[in-house]
Structures are given as C-alpha cells and as structure tokens.
N, C-alpha and C positions, 0 to 999 in steps of 0.2 A: 867627511863630517857634513851634516846638514845644518841649515840655519838654526833650527830649533835646538839642536844639540849644542851648537856654538853658544847660543844665548844661555842655555842651562849651565854650560861649563863656567860661566862668569861667577857662579856661586862658589866656585872653588877658590883655593888660596893662590894657585899658580895656573898659568895656561897649560892646557894638555901637552904632554910630551910630543915632540915632532911637529908642533904647529909652526907655520912659517912666521918669519919676523913681522910681516905685514899684518897678518891676522893677530899675532901677539900684541902689536901696537893697538889695534882696534879693541882687543880684549881688555888691555889695561885702561884704555879710554872708557870702556863700558863700566869698568870697576871704579871710575872716578879718579884715576891716577894719570892725569894729563902729562905730568913731567916724565913719568916712566915711559908712557906711550911715545912722547916726543923724542926721548933719548934713543929709542929703538930705530927711528927713521931719520934722525937728524943728519947722519953722514951718508945715507944711502943715495944712490944716483939713478935708480930705475924710475921710469915714468910712474909706475904704480906707487913706489915709495914717495915720490914727489906729490902724488895725489893725496896720499894719507897725510903728508906733511902740511899741505895746503888746508885740508879739512881741519887738522888740529889747530892751526893758527886762526882759522876762521872761528872755530869754537872758542878759542882763547879771547877772541874779540879784537885781534890785531889785523884789521882788514888789509892794510898795505902789504904786510908780510904774506898773508894768505894769497893775495893777488899775484905776488911774485911767484909763489910756488904753483899756483894754478897755471900761470903762463908757461912755466917750465914743463908742467905735466900735461898740459892740454886740459880742457874742461869736461872731459868725457863723464866724470863721476859727479860733477857739481849738481846739487839739487837745491831747491828753494828752502827746504827744511833740513836742518842738520841731521835729524834722525833718519831721514830718507837717504841722505848722502852716506851716512854710516852704513846703512843697510845695503846700498848699492855697492859700496866698496867691499863689504864682507861677502856678499853673494858672489861677486866676481872672483875673489881670492879663494873662496870655498870650492868653486868649480874646478880650479886648477889641480891637477894630480901632483905636480912637482912643487913642493913647498918652497923651493928656491928660485922659481921662475921669475923672470923680470922682463920688462918691455923697455 
C-alpha cells in the first residue's frame, strides 16, 4: 500500500484487512480515535510499537509519558511537528512487506 492509499483508506469504517497492528494504530489515530489507537500498541514491546506509543502520548499532551516511551524506542521517528512524525512512522511501516515485523 502507498501513503496516498493509506490516507484514503481512513475514510472507511475499519482499517483494510491484513493491515499491521502498527499501521492500524496510526489509522485509528488519523480517524481521531486515540483510545483505540493506544489500545493496539499499549502492550506491544517492539521498538516500532514503542515509537507509536510515544507519539500517541505526545499527541495526548502527556509529555513525561511520551519521553519514557521515546527513551525505550529511541528517537528515530520523532519530528518537531506531530503530523510529520505520524507520516514518518506510517511511511516506515508501509515499506515493510511483513505486516508483523518488529525491531
């Protein structure tokens, strides 16, 4: 899936079938459902999942919690603007062929 297709898919009621959990979390975030996005990554332990978790807490405005998750994930995806960070995360995950890959 390409980024433009991913963005268009957000108009749907559910994420496309077969989408990785990390992309699904970003998808729900784009839909405005922070709680559902957070629930998808809350118990995951991959560095990529922790990066999404950090982004979500930063978006929530809980900076101390975001910093905790950034430290665990590394700061590879962190961007000055939230929209740029969301895009960097989505682009990275869209590039992967394996929807269950983790780092």
